[in-house]
C-alpha positions as CSV (number, residue, x, y, z in Angstrom):
1,X,0.0,0.0,0.0
2,X,2.7,2.5,1.0
3,X,4.6,1.8,-2.3
4,X,1.5,2.4,-4.4
5,X,0.8,5.7,-2.5
6,X,4.4,6.7,-2.9
7,X,4.1,6.4,-6.7
8,X,0.9,8.4,-6.7
9,X,2.3,11.2,-4.5
10,X,5.5,11.3,-6.6
11,X,3.6,11.6,-9.9
12,X,1.3,14.4,-8.6
13,X,3.5,17.0,-6.8
14,X,2.1,20.4,-6.0
15,X,3.9,23.6,-5.0
16,X,3.7,25.1,-1.5
17,X,0.3,26.4,-0.6
18,X,-1.2,24.7,-3.6
19,X,-1.3,21.1,-2.2
20,X,-5.1,20.8,-2.8
21,X,-5.2,17.5,-4.7
22,X,-2.4,16.1,-2.5
23,X,-4.1,17.0,0.7
24,X,-7.5,15.6,-0.5
25,X,-5.9,12.3,-1.6
26,X,-4.1,11.9,1.7
27,X,-7.2,12.7,3.6
28,X,-9.3,10.2,1.7
29,X,-6.7,7.5,2.2
30,X,-6.5,8.1,6.0
31,X,-10.3,8.1,6.2
32,X,-10.3,4.7,4.6
33,X,-8.0,3.6,7.4
34,X,-10.6,4.7,9.9
35,X,-9.0,7.9,11.0
36,X,-11.0,11.1,11.9
37,X,-9.7,13.7,9.4
38,X,-9.9,17.5,9.5
39,X,-9.1,19.5,6.3
40,X,-8.2,23.1,5.5
41,X,-6.1,23.7,8.6
42,X,-3.4,26.4,8.1
43,X,-4.3,26.6,4.4
44,X,-4.3,23.2,2.8
45,X,-3.1,21.3,5.9
46,X,-4.9,18.3,7.4
47,X,-5.0,16.7,10.9
48,X,-6.0,13.1,11.3
49,X,-6.8,11.6,14.7
50,X,-6.2,7.9,15.5
51,X,-7.1,6.6,19.0
52,X,-5.9,3.4,20.6
53,X,-7.8,1.0,22.9
54,X,-8.1,3.4,25.8
55,X,-7.0,6.8,27.3
56,X,-3.4,7.7,27.3
57,X,-0.9,10.4,26.2
58,X,-1.0,12.1,22.8
59,X,1.8,12.1,20.2
60,X,2.0,14.5,17.3
61,X,3.4,13.1,14.1
62,X,4.1,15.3,11.1
63,X,4.7,14.7,7.4
64,X,5.1,17.6,4.9
65,X,3.3,17.6,1.5
66,X,4.7,20.2,-0.9
67,X,6.9,19.8,-3.9
68,X,9.5,22.0,-5.6
69,X,9.6,24.0,-8.8
70,X,11.8,21.6,-10.8
71,X,11.4,19.6,-14.0
72,X,12.0,16.0,-13.2
73,X,14.6,14.1,-15.3
74,X,14.8,10.8,-13.4
75,X,13.1,8.8,-16.2
76,X,11.0,6.9,-13.6
77,X,7.8,5.3,-14.8
78,X,5.9,7.2,-12.1
79,X,7.7,10.5,-12.8
80,X,6.0,13.8,-12.2
81,X,3.0,14.4,-14.4
82,X,2.9,18.1,-13.4
83,X,5.3,20.0,-15.6
84,X,7.9,22.1,-13.7
85,X,7.0,20.6,-10.3
86,X,8.7,17.7,-8.6
87,X,9.0,15.9,-5.3
88,X,12.7,16.5,-5.2
89,X,12.9,16.8,-1.4
90,X,11.2,13.5,-0.5
91,X,7.9,14.8,0.9
92,X,6.3,12.0,-1.2
93,X,8.3,9.5,0.9
94,X,7.1,11.3,4.0
95,X,3.5,11.0,3.1
96,X,3.7,7.4,1.9
97,X,5.5,6.5,5.1
98,X,2.8,8.1,7.1
99,X,0.1,6.1,5.2
100,X,2.0,2.9,6.0
101,X,2.8,3.7,9.6
102,X,-0.8,4.9,10.4
103,X,-2.2,1.7,8.7
104,X,0.0,-0.4,11.0
105,X,-1.1,1.6,14.1
106,X,-4.7,1.5,13.1
107,X,-4.6,-2.3,12.6
108,X,-3.0,-2.8,16.0
109,X,-4.9,-0.2,18.0
110,X,-6.0,-2.8,20.5
111,X,-2.3,-3.1,21.6
112,X,-1.7,0.6,22.5
113,X,-3.5,3.4,24.4
114,X,-3.6,7.1,23.7
115,X,-4.0,9.3,20.7
116,X,-1.9,10.0,17.6
117,X,-2.4,13.4,16.0
118,X,-1.1,13.2,12.4
119,X,-0.3,16.5,10.8
120,X,-0.2,16.7,7.0
121,X,1.7,20.0,6.7
122,X,1.7,22.3,3.7
123,X,4.4,24.9,2.7
124,X,7.4,23.4,4.4
125,X,9.6,24.6,1.5
126,X,8.5,28.2,2.3
127,X,9.0,27.7,6.0
128,X,5.5,29.0,6.7
129,X,3.3,25.9,6.9
130,X,4.0,24.8,10.5
131,X,3.4,28.2,11.9
132,X,0.2,28.6,9.9
133,X,-1.2,25.3,11.2
134,X,-0.3,26.0,14.9
135,X,-1.9,29.5,14.6
136,X,-5.2,28.1,13.2
137,X,-8.0,28.0,15.7
138,X,-9.2,24.7,14.4
139,X,-5.8,23.2,15.2
140,X,-5.9,24.7,18.7
141,X,-9.4,23.2,19.3
142,X,-8.1,19.8,18.3
143,X,-5.2,20.1,20.8
144,X,-7.7,21.1,23.5
145,X,-10.0,18.2,22.7
146,X,-7.3,15.5,22.4
147,X,-4.7,16.8,24.9
148,X,-1.4,18.6,24.6
149,X,1.1,16.2,22.9
150,X,3.8,14.9,25.1
151,X,6.1,14.5,22.1
152,X,6.3,15.6,18.4
153,X,8.0,13.3,15.9
154,X,9.0,13.5,12.2
155,X,11.5,12.1,9.8
156,X,13.2,13.4,6.7
157,X,14.6,11.3,3.9
158,X,18.3,11.8,3.3
159,X,20.9,11.5,0.5
160,X,23.7,11.0,3.0
161,X,22.3,7.8,4.6
162,X,21.9,4.4,2.8
163,X,18.4,3.1,2.3
164,X,17.5,0.7,5.1
165,X,19.3,2.8,7.7
166,X,18.4,5.9,9.8
167,X,20.4,8.5,11.6
168,X,19.5,10.4,14.7
169,X,21.3,12.9,17.0
170,X,20.6,14.7,20.3
171,X,20.4,18.4,20.3
172,X,20.6,20.7,17.3
173,X,19.3,19.2,14.1
174,X,18.6,22.1,11.8
175,X,19.7,25.8,12.0
176,X,18.0,29.2,12.5
177,X,17.2,30.6,9.0
178,X,16.8,34.3,8.5
179,X,16.5,36.4,5.4
180,X,18.1,39.9,5.1
181,X,17.6,42.4,2.3
182,X,20.0,45.3,2.0
183,X,19.1,48.2,-0.2
184,X,22.2,50.4,-0.9
185,X,21.4,54.0,-1.7
186,X,23.6,56.0,-4.1
187,X,23.5,58.8,-6.6
188,X,22.9,57.6,-10.2
189,X,24.3,59.1,-13.4
190,X,26.0,58.4,-16.7
191,X,28.4,55.4,-16.8
192,X,31.0,57.6,-18.6
193,X,31.0,60.1,-15.7
194,X,31.3,58.0,-12.5
195,X,33.0,60.9,-10.6
196,X,29.6,62.7,-10.6
197,X,27.9,59.8,-9.0
198,X,28.0,57.7,-5.8
199,X,27.9,54.2,-7.4
200,X,25.8,51.8,-5.3
201,X,27.0,48.9,-7.3
202,X,30.6,49.5,-6.1
203,X,29.3,49.9,-2.5
204,X,27.2,46.8,-2.6
205,X,30.1,44.8,-4.1
206,X,32.4,45.8,-1.3
207,X,29.6,44.9,1.2
208,X,29.3,41.4,-0.4
209,X,33.0,40.7,0.1
210,X,33.2,42.2,3.6
211,X,30.2,40.1,4.7
212,X,32.3,37.0,4.2
213,X,34.7,38.2,6.9
214,X,31.9,38.0,9.5
215,X,32.1,34.2,9.6
216,X,35.9,33.9,8.9
217,X,37.0,36.6,11.3
218,X,34.2,37.4,13.8
219,X,33.0,33.8,14.6
220,X,35.0,31.2,16.5
221,X,36.5,28.6,14.2
222,X,34.7,25.8,16.1
223,X,31.3,27.4,15.6
224,X,29.1,27.1,12.5
225,X,27.4,29.9,10.7
226,X,26.6,30.9,7.1
227,X,26.1,34.3,5.5
228,X,25.3,33.9,1.8
229,X,24.4,36.6,-0.7
230,X,22.0,34.8,-3.1
231,X,20.9,37.8,-5.2
232,X,22.6,41.0,-6.3
233,X,20.2,43.3,-8.2
234,X,21.1,46.7,-9.7
235,X,20.8,48.8,-12.8
236,X,18.9,48.6,-16.1
237,X,21.6,49.4,-18.8
238,X,25.3,49.1,-19.2
239,X,26.0,52.9,-19.4
240,X,23.7,53.9,-16.5
241,X,24.9,54.0,-12.9
242,X,21.8,53.2,-10.9
243,X,20.6,55.0,-7.8
244,X,20.3,51.9,-5.7
245,X,21.4,48.2,-5.5
246,X,19.8,45.4,-3.6
247,X,21.4,42.4,-1.9
248,X,19.4,39.4,-0.7
249,X,20.9,37.2,1.9
250,X,20.3,33.9,3.7
251,X,21.7,33.7,7.2
252,X,22.1,30.4,9.0
253,X,23.1,29.9,12.7
254,X,22.6,27.8,15.8
255,X,21.0,29.3,18.9
256,X,19.7,32.8,19.7
257,X,23.1,34.3,20.6
258,X,24.7,33.5,17.3
259,X,21.6,34.6,15.5
260,X,21.8,38.0,17.1
261,X,25.5,38.4,16.5
262,X,25.2,37.7,12.8
263,X,22.3,40.1,12.2
264,X,24.1,42.8,14.2
265,X,27.3,42.3,12.3
266,X,25.6,42.4,8.9
267,X,24.0,45.7,9.7
268,X,27.3,47.1,11.0
269,X,29.3,46.1,7.9
270,X,26.7,47.4,5.5
271,X,26.2,50.7,7.3
272,X,29.9,51.5,7.8
273,X,30.9,50.7,4.2
274,X,28.1,52.9,2.8
275,X,29.3,55.7,5.2
276,X,32.9,55.3,4.0
277,X,31.7,55.8,0.4
278,X,29.8,58.9,1.4
279,X,26.4,57.4,0.4
280,X,23.6,59.9,0.6
281,X,21.9,57.8,3.3
282,X,22.5,54.6,5.2
283,X,21.4,51.3,3.6
284,X,17.8,50.2,4.2
285,X,18.0,46.8,6.0
286,X,15.1,44.5,6.3
287,X,15.3,41.3,8.3
288,X,12.8,38.5,7.8
289,X,12.8,36.2,10.8
290,X,12.5,32.8,9.2
291,X,12.8,29.6,11.1
292,X,14.1,28.8,14.6
293,X,16.6,26.1,15.0
294,X,15.2,22.6,15.2
295,X,16.5,20.8,18.3
296,X,16.0,17.2,19.3
297,X,15.1,16.7,22.9
298,X,18.1,14.8,24.4
299,X,16.2,12.5,26.7
300,X,13.5,11.5,24.2
301,X,16.2,11.1,21.5
302,X,18.1,8.6,23.6
303,X,14.9,6.7,24.3
304,X,13.7,6.6,20.7
305,X,17.2,5.8,19.5
306,X,17.1,2.7,21.7
307,X,13.8,1.7,20.1
308,X,15.3,2.1,16.6
309,X,18.3,-0.1,17.6
310,X,15.9,-2.8,18.9
311,X,13.9,-2.5,15.6
312,X,16.7,-2.2,13.0
313,X,19.9,-3.3,14.8
314,X,22.8,-1.1,16.0
315,X,24.6,-1.1,12.6
316,X,21.6,0.5,10.9
317,X,21.2,3.4,13.4
318,X,23.7,6.1,12.6
319,X,24.7,9.6,14.0
320,X,25.2,12.7,11.8
321,X,26.3,16.3,12.2
322,X,23.8,19.1,12.6
323,X,22.6,20.6,9.4
324,X,22.7,24.3,8.5
325,X,19.6,23.7,6.4
326,X,16.2,24.9,7.6
327,X,13.2,22.9,8.7
328,X,10.0,24.3,10.2
329,X,9.1,21.1,12.1
330,X,10.8,22.6,15.1
331,X,8.0,25.1,15.4
332,X,5.6,22.4,16.6
333,X,8.0,21.9,19.5
334,X,8.8,25.5,20.3
335,X,5.3,27.0,19.8
336,X,3.5,24.2,21.6
337,X,6.1,23.9,24.3
338,X,6.7,20.2,23.9
339,X,9.8,18.0,23.2
340,X,10.3,17.1,19.6
341,X,12.6,14.8,17.7
342,X,13.4,14.4,14.0
343,X,15.6,11.7,12.3
344,X,17.1,11.1,8.9
345,X,15.7,8.3,6.8
346,X,18.2,6.8,4.5
347,X,17.0,6.8,0.9
348,X,20.1,6.1,-1.3
349,X,20.1,2.8,-3.3
350,X,22.7,0.3,-2.0
351,X,24.4,0.2,-5.5
352,X,24.7,4.0,-5.6
353,X,25.9,4.1,-2.1
354,X,28.8,1.8,-2.9
355,X,29.9,4.2,-5.6
356,X,30.5,6.9,-3.1
357,X,29.2,10.5,-3.2
358,X,28.4,10.9,-6.9
359,X,24.6,10.2,-6.5
360,X,22.0,13.0,-6.8
361,X,20.9,14.7,-3.6
362,X,17.9,16.5,-2.3
363,X,16.5,19.4,-4.4
364,X,18.1,17.7,-7.5
365,X,16.0,17.1,-10.6
366,X,17.5,13.6,-10.5
367,X,16.6,12.7,-6.9
368,X,15.1,9.2,-6.8
369,X,14.9,7.4,-3.5
370,X,15.0,3.6,-3.3
371,X,11.3,3.1,-2.4
372,X,11.3,-0.4,-1.0
373,X,13.8,-0.3,1.8
374,X,13.3,3.4,2.4
375,X,9.5,3.1,3.0
376,X,9.9,-0.1,5.0
377,X,12.5,1.5,7.3
378,X,10.5,4.7,7.5
379,X,7.3,2.8,8.6
380,X,9.1,0.7,11.1
381,X,10.8,3.7,12.8
382,X,7.7,5.9,12.8
383,X,5.7,3.1,14.5
384,X,8.5,2.5,17.0
385,X,8.9,6.2,17.8
386,X,5.1,6.7,18.2
387,X,4.7,3.6,20.4
388,X,7.6,4.8,22.5
389,X,6.0,8.2,23.0
390,X,2.7,6.6,23.9
391,X,4.1,4.5,26.7
């Protein structure tokens, strides 16, 4: 069943906030398993309720639903039918795993007590879906009705773990993610008479280079941080010096202290360089607070890890380094005030794994998980994690 659903989800990806058919299909499948399903939460999100044989704790389990704006080139027989959209981050794996795990839990509900709140989350790729669901009154009513979860769990497929294995770590799992826009103000004019202008392109270019010294010279070498300028926008014609230039940054960090330091340093660097060039006014700096860091609760991680070892064997339960990527799953933990854990689900075919690191990764138009062992391992670990949380 999970394999069939995986192929359907993979063939029918939808972009963030547009997961209408995806959400309906997932809701219909879960209703068929006997779950109570609520739709339209936080946009296109769904919440499905599964109860055991009697009263007990509540565990929240999340799977994200959105695809990416990529044209698939895997050549799979079940490749995307939606041109320009692809499940290149494995959310199809996440949903199919959920179908399999919830079917197992539904079929064995006479062996456990409590409540599973399954969250089918939209817009993870935008980093807005989890917050939208948590803020929805319908979601809050469900929490009040079924009880505050004692634990939130989720997995994410991985290109750095072999199919049939998982990896889980205590503490930081994903980073803070912030967006910063810097508008550099200058004085425009003719490209042949630069001495009559204050060239914002030159100022912005110097800011780009100096921003790189924040991590290399202001941050301790044993700490991790990223300041990346992803877009530089200025001008309309080769012989016109524009009056402004815009930089768009992504900033990654761990913990509130590092986050504050990076944002403060970015503003200082941009402002002082503009001043040194006698810019007509300081840069306009806009910060978009994106995602908080996603942190695995240490005690629950140790407990769930032991359950994974019992289920898969010690050789198939790995450890990995924290990622500077973003993930909004942590919002369910931070906003609801509950412990949360996320683990990596290996998805790379054994034959590709043996060749080393030349296989496609997440967000690649060639990303193609090995469905059989990936889904089986995902289902087994989700069931183990939820049963552990319900004890």
